[in-house]
C-alpha positions in Angstrom: -20.9 -82.3 -47.5 -21.1 -78.4 -48.6 -24.1 -76.9 -50.2 -22.8 -74.6 -53.5 -24.0 -71.4 -53.0 -25.4 -70.0 -56.1 -26.6 -66.6 -55.1 -24.8 -63.3 -55.8 -24.6 -60.4 -54.5 -25.6 -57.0 -56.2 -24.7 -53.7 -55.3 -27.2 -51.3 -54.4 -28.2 -48.3 -56.6 -29.0 -46.4 -53.5 -32.9 -46.7 -54.1 -34.2 -49.7 -53.1 -37.6 -49.5 -55.1 -35.7 -49.2 -58.0 -33.6 -52.1 -57.1 -37.0 -53.9 -56.8 -38.5 -53.0 -59.7 -40.9 -50.7 -58.8 -42.8 -48.0 -61.1 -41.6 -44.3 -60.3 -38.8 -45.8 -57.6 -38.2 -41.9 -57.0 -41.4 -41.1 -56.7 -41.7 -43.8 -53.8 -38.6 -43.1 -52.1 -39.6 -39.6 -51.6 -42.7 -40.7 -50.0 -41.1 -43.4 -47.8 -38.8 -40.8 -46.6 -41.6 -38.2 -45.3 -43.6 -41.2 -44.4 -41.0 -41.8 -41.8 -40.5 -38.1 -40.7 -44.3 -37.9 -39.7 -43.9 -40.9 -38.2 -40.8 -39.8 -36.1 -43.1 -36.9 -35.5 -45.9 -38.4 -34.3 -43.5 -40.8 -31.8 -41.3 -38.1 -30.2 -45.1 -36.3 -29.4 -46.0 -39.6 -28.3 -49.7 -39.7 -29.7 -52.0 -41.5 -30.0 -53.6 -42.8 -33.1 -56.6 -41.1 -31.9 -54.7 -37.8 -31.4 -53.3 -37.6 -34.8 -56.4 -38.6 -36.9 -57.8 -35.9 -35.1 -54.9 -33.1 -35.8 -54.1 -34.9 -39.7 -57.9 -34.7 -39.9 -57.9 -38.5 -41.3 -59.4 -41.8 -40.2 -57.6 -43.5 -37.6 -57.1 -46.8 -39.7 -54.7 -44.5 -42.1 -52.8 -43.1 -39.3 -52.2 -47.1 -38.2 -51.3 -47.5 -41.8 -48.9 -44.6 -41.9 -47.1 -45.9 -38.8 -46.5 -49.0 -40.6 -44.8 -47.2 -43.3 -47.7 -47.7 -46.1 -47.9 -44.5 -47.2 -49.7 -45.7 -50.7 -52.9 -44.0 -49.9 -51.0 -40.6 -49.8 -49.8 -38.6 -51.8 -46.1 -36.1 -51.6 -48.6 -33.7 -51.8 -50.8 -34.8 -48.6 -47.8 -36.1 -46.8 -45.8 -32.5 -47.2 -48.9 -30.8 -45.3 -49.2 -33.5 -42.6 -45.9 -32.2 -42.1 -46.9 -28.6 -42.2 -49.7 -29.6 -39.6 -47.4 -30.6 -37.5 -44.8 -27.8 -37.4 -42.3 -29.1 -39.9 -41.4 -27.1 -43.3 -40.8 -28.7 -45.9 -37.8 -28.0 -48.7 -36.9 -28.9 -52.0 -33.6 -28.4 -53.2 -33.0 -28.7 -57.2 -29.8 -29.7 -58.6 -28.4 -30.7 -62.0 -28.6 -35.2 -62.6 -25.9 -37.3 -62.5 -25.2 -38.4 -66.3 -26.0 -41.4 -64.7 -29.6 -41.1 -64.5 -32.6 -40.7 -67.0 -33.5 -38.1 -68.2 -36.7 -36.7 -66.6 -35.7 -38.9 -63.2 -35.8 -36.7 -60.2 -34.2 -38.8 -57.3 -35.5 -36.9 -53.9 -33.2 -37.2 -50.1 -35.4 -36.1 -47.2 -33.6 -35.5 -43.9 -35.0 -35.2 -40.3 
């Protein structure tokens, strides 16, 4: 007996936060990218959460959240500050938005 598959496949917009209907998806994508870079630096340096909390000047529980990609407690500015403390420079590029994007949308891309 075959089950009928009523599911559909929708192509991604390139921003998962927009695809799931989150408010301010471009900001959320930027925060996720910055958080990923902080995570990678902590992992690559083999820092403990306690060491990281001392370096960044935040509670260990907040480091734990960062390590689980929970950036909700931190602004993009604060995440950029963390990267600076960890010895990284952060660049932002400005370019015209594509015609498909709504006016005012500011897509961001973080490379590491």
